[in-house]
N, C-alpha and C positions, 0 to 999 in steps of 0.2 A: 862821464856817464854816457854809455852808448845806448842809442835807441834800438829797440828790437825791431827787426824786420819781419813784417807780416807777409806770409806767402799768399799770393793771389788764389782765390777759390778756383777749384777745378771745374771746368765747364762740363756740365752733365747734359747729355742729349735730351731734348724735350720729347714729349710724347708725339708732338706733331711731326718732328723730324724722323722719329722712329717709325711712325706710321707711313710716312712718305717713302722711306727707304726700304720698308719691309716688302718682301716679295709676295705677290698674291699666292694663295694656296693652289697647289696643282689639282686640277680636276681629276677625279678618279672615275672609274666606270660603274660605281654603285647605282647612280640614277638609271643608267641603261639596263642594268640587271633587273631593276624593279619594273621597267617598262617592257622588257622583253616578252614576258608571257602574254600581255595584252596585245603587243604588236604582232606576235606570232599568230594568235587567234584571229586578230583582225585581218591579217594577210590571208589566212586559210579560209575564213568563212565570209569575208566581205569583199576584199579587193580581188582575191583569186577568182571566185565565182563571177564577179562583175566583169572581169577581163575575159573570162571564158565565154560568158554570155555575149559579149561584144563580138567575139570571133564567130560564135555560132550564128549571129544575125546575118552573116554573109554566106551562109550555106543552107541547103535544103535538108538539114539534119532531121532525122526521124527518130522517135522514141523506140521504135521496134526494129530499127536497122543499126548495125554497128558502124562506127566511124562517123566522120563529119558529113559525109554525103558529097554531092556535087556543089561546086562554088557557083553562086547565083549573083554575086556582086550586090547591087542595090535592088535586086528583084523583090526581096521580101518587103522592103520599105515602099517600093512602088505599088505593090499589091495592097498594102495597108492604106496608103493615101488615096488609092482609086477605088477601094472597096467601101461598101455601105456599112458593113458590120462594125468596123472600127470607129467610124464617125458616129454611129448610133450609140456605141458604148461610151464614147467621149462626151456626147451630149448628155447622157444619163449621169455621168460623173459630174459634169458642170451643173446640172440641175440639182443634184443632191448637195453640192457645195453651196449653191445659192439658197437652198432650203435650210441649211444647218448653220453656216458660218455667221451670218448677221444675228440670228436669235441667240446663238451660244455666246456671242460676245456681249450683246446688250443685256440679256437676262442675267448672265453671271455678274456683270457689273452692278446691275440694280439690286440683286440679292445680296451681294457682298456689302454694298453701302447700307442696306437696311439691317443686315445682321450686325454690322459693325456698330450701329447705333443702339442695338439692343443691350440693355444692361444685364438683366437676369435671363438665364437660358441661352446665353450666347454659344456655349459649347454644344448644347443639344442641337441647335440649328446647324452648326458646322458639321456635326456628325451626320445629321439627317440628309443634308445636301450632298455630302461627299460619299455616302455609303453606296449608292448605285454604281459609282465608278470602279469600285474594287471587284464587282461581279464579272465573271468570265462572259465572253460574248455568247457562248452556247447557252448559258443560264439565262441571260437576258432574252435571247431569241425564244427559248421555251416558255418563259413567263408571258411574253407579249403575244406569242402565237395562241396561247390559251385564252388571253384576254380578248384578242381580236378575231377569234373564230366566229364566222357570221351567224351560225345557228345557236350554238350553246355557249359562246364565250361570255365573259363577265360584262364586257361593254355592250354586247348585243342584248343581254338580259336586261340591263338597266334601260337601254333605249326602247326596247319593246314594252317595258312596263309603263312608259309614258306615251306610247302610241307612235313611236318613230321606227320606221323600217330600216335597220342598219344595212349599209352596203357591204360588199365583200372587200374588206379593208386591204387585204394582201393579194387578192385575186383580180380586182378591178384595176385596169391600167390607169384610170383617173385618180385612184386613191392609193395605189401601192407605194409609190415613191414618197408621197407625203406621209404615209403611215410609218414607213421606215425612218424617215427624217424625224418624226415626232418621237419615236423610240430612242433614236440616237441623242436627241435633245435631253430626254430624261436620263439617259445612261451616262453621258459624258459631261454634263453641266458642272459636276462637282470639281473637276480638274481646273477649269478656268475660274471657278468660284474661289478656290484656294489661292490661285495666283493673284487675284484681285485683293483678297484679304491681306496677303503679304505686302502688296503695294500700299494698302491703306495704313498699315502699321508704320510706314516710313514718313507719313505726313505729320508734321508737328501739330500737336493739339492747340498750341498757342495761336495758330492761324485761325482756327475756328472760334476761339475765345475772343480774339480781336474783332473778327467779323461779327460775332454776336453782339459785342459792345457797340459796334457801329450801326446796329439795327438790321443786319442781314438775316433774311429768313433761311430756314433749312434748305429750301430749294435753291436760293441764291448761293449759299455756301457750297452746295453740291455742284452747281454748274460753273461757278467761278473759282473754286478752290480744288475740289476733289477731282473733277473730270480733267482739268488742265494738268494737274500734277500727276495724274495716272496715264499721261500720254505714252510714256515708254512702255508701261505695262500693257496698255491697250495694243500697241504695235506688236509686242511679243505674243500676246494672246491671239491676235488676228493671224499672225504668221503661222503659229503652231496649229491653229484651227484650220487654216487653209490647207496646209500640208496634210493634216489628218483626214480632212474631208476628201481630198483628192486621192488618198490612198484607201478609200473605203472598200471593204470586201466582205468581212465576216458576217455582219448583220444582214446585209442584202442577200448574200448567198444562202444563209440559214433560214431566212424568213420568207423569201420568195422563190426559193429552189431554182435559181437560174433563169427566171423569166426574162424574155428579151426586152420587155418594157422597162426593166429596172437594172439590167446587167451593166455594171461599171467596167472600166477599162481593165482593172486587175482580174476581174472574173473572165473577161474576154481572153486575157493572156492565159489564164488557167485552162479554159476550155480549149484553146488552140494547142497548148502544149500537152495536156494530159487527157483530153478527150479525142481530139483529132490527131494526136501524136506528132504534130508538126513543131518540133522544138526550135528549129531555125526561125520560123515565122513568129513564134511566141517570144523568142529572144529579141527579134527586131521590134516587136511591139513594146517590149519592156524598155529597150534603149530609147525609142522614140518618146515614150511617155515620160521617161526619166528626164529627157531634155526639156519637155514641156513644163514639168514641175520645177526644174532648175530655172527656167526662164521666168515663171510666175514668181518664184521666191526672190530672184534677183531684182525683178521690177518692183516688188513690194519693198525690198530693202533699200533700193535706190530712192523710191518715193518717200520713205520714212526719213532717210538721212537728209534729203533736200528740205523736208518740212522742218526738221530740227535746225537746219542752218538758217532758214528764213525767219525763225523766231527771234 
């Protein structure tokens, strides 16, 4: 009796071997086709004008004369740094930033924490705080010009009824910048408020429950849980608010009509280019101010990263 021979099983390639020997798919040009429209628009309307403005900053280009004009080298920059108008506009911008950035960061955090603790009516509060932010700058300016009119405005009527003589909120140099800053606070608070609400949603509720079991008060929960865990959100909100305040133009221009006591840097650039027709000098001011904003943003980013590393 002969024994049957059994053929050895055929080796089948494993999925691991197949995956290791498979060639990666060839990249096609589809992603670039989708990015091309945005890239073209960004080149035409952002990078192109920025590069052209950089070139203009070295010429005495005029809005009413054709061509670039005569080359002046760094003459436009030297005029800015030695003139008093640019430094006055820069100080007004810094003052506005100091008036608006700390309150907009702190108040938005406080309101977000309070609204997040509200059970009923939560959506109503969110809508009420965010609603002013969607208004155009011209609408905001018209509303508050009517309210702050010294003789017949709504605020003047209320103050007069209690025997208080209202000042010229937008005409008095001592009150104009603070008034515009207050309007900006009312107008843009909702954006930072929404960012903080989004950050609060990422904090686990179990942390608050455990802290409550350990006897922590609501204030202790806020200072020891909420504020530390919102550190990155606070850094983001502060950076965005700093840049937004440094770029202020609309509300100041519409509410104070270009008064020298409140004129920011961007209004100085506008006046130089479109009122004095000195496009080259306006371009130099834009480039110099861009470098200042870039420096402030870089220093804030560096300080934020160092603080995260030391934790």
